[in-house]
N, C-alpha and C positions, 0 to 999 in steps of 0.2 A: 561318640557314638558305641553302643554297645551289641557285640554279638553274642551267638551261642556256639559251641563246640563244631556243629557241623559249617557254618558261614566261617568259622577261621580256619577250619582244614581246607576250604574249597580257597580261600585267600591265599594260604599257607604254599597250598597244593601237595599236601600230605594226607593221609588219611584220618579217620576220626579218632582211631585208636591211637594212635602216635600224638595229637592233639590231647587226649587224655591224659597219657604218659605224663605230657610234657607240665601238663596242668597239676600230678599231682605230685611232681621233683619238684613244683614253685617256681618253673622257670618262665612261666607266663606272666610279664609283668603288668600290675593290677587288677588280676584274675580274682574272682570272688565264687564261692556258691552260693546261692540263694533259695532257699526251699528246694533242693536239690538239682537245682540247673545253673551251671556255667553261666556266668556273667563275663564276658571279656571284652575289655576298651580298646581300641581300635587308635592306634598313633600314626596320622598320616594314612589313612588309610589301611593300617595293615597293624595286624597283632606284634608285641614288642616280646621277644623271646631271647632270654640270656643265655650266652651261650655255657652250654657244658664244661665240667673241669678233665673228664676222659673221652676218648675216641678220636675219629675223624671230625672235621667241620661238617656243620651242618650243609644239609643241602636244600634248605626251603629257601622261598621266597622271600627276599630281603625287601620287596617293594612292590606296589600293585603293578597289575598286569597293563598294557598298552595293547593287548588287542582287541581288536573291533571289534564289536557284535554286529553280525547280520541277521536279518530275519527275511526271510521267504517264504513262498508260499508249496504246500506239496501238491501239486497238480494230479496226481495218481489219487491221491484221498480225497480231495474234490469231486474228481470225475467219479469214484467209485461210491462217496456219498451221493451226489445226486444221482446214479443207477440203483443202488440199494435202500436207498431214504435212509441212510447211515448217517453218524455225528460222530466220527471220528475227527480227531483234533488235523489242522491242514496248515497251520502257521509253526514253521520251524526258527528257531531263536538257536543260534548259533554262536559259541564263545570259545574260542581256540577248537579243542575237539569233543567239547560237550556239547549237548544239543538236548534242547526241552520243545515239547509240542505242546502247543494250547488253541483254545477258540477264539482268546482276546489276546491282544498284549498292548498293555498302556507303555507310552513310549514318552515318560517325563511330564514335561510343561507343554510337549508338541500337541501332542492327542494319543490316537489310540487306533489298533488295527482292529477288525470286529469281523468273526466269522458265525454267521449266524441263519441255518440253511431253514430254519422252522419258521423265521422271521424276516423275509425279504424286505429290501427296501422299500418302498412304499414309491410308486411311480416306474422305477427303473426295474427293479426285481433281482438286482443284485445279493447275492448271499455272504459276498468277501468284499469290505470296504474299509477307507482309511479316514478316518474323522479327524481332523485338523483343527487345531483351536483357532479363533478368531484373529487373533493376534500374530498369531504365525503366518510371515510373507512365502508364498509360494511362487515360485520359478516354472515354468513350463518350457522346456525343448523340443523341437521335434528335429530329425532326422531325417537326410535326404539317402535312401538306398539307391543305388545303380545296379 
């Protein structure tokens, strides 16, 4: 797989400027510049960076993160959109300390989480729903509260 400087910076957990500096020094294995854009190959899901000859040891990530991705609904935005007829993003995707906000999130081969206040689900009126692919097994559980 090939990535650009911003994706490589995110994977290495450093800023884009540092990645550009490493590219300029020729320390990123297999990287090449095509039409003004860097193409950086991934090895086991990470860019491979050669060690420098001077200074302290590198502090960037050597292997891919094992941090869970968590998706949740921002109820305050959902309520505000309903009250004020707005269209703020209500789906938050958290990966470690980084958060991104969306109106729709595809979850690989499993399905997608959809927010459409302008076009509610027919017959139900829901503006936020989870669409699951038919081949995915869904197991429901109920909890007893005392």
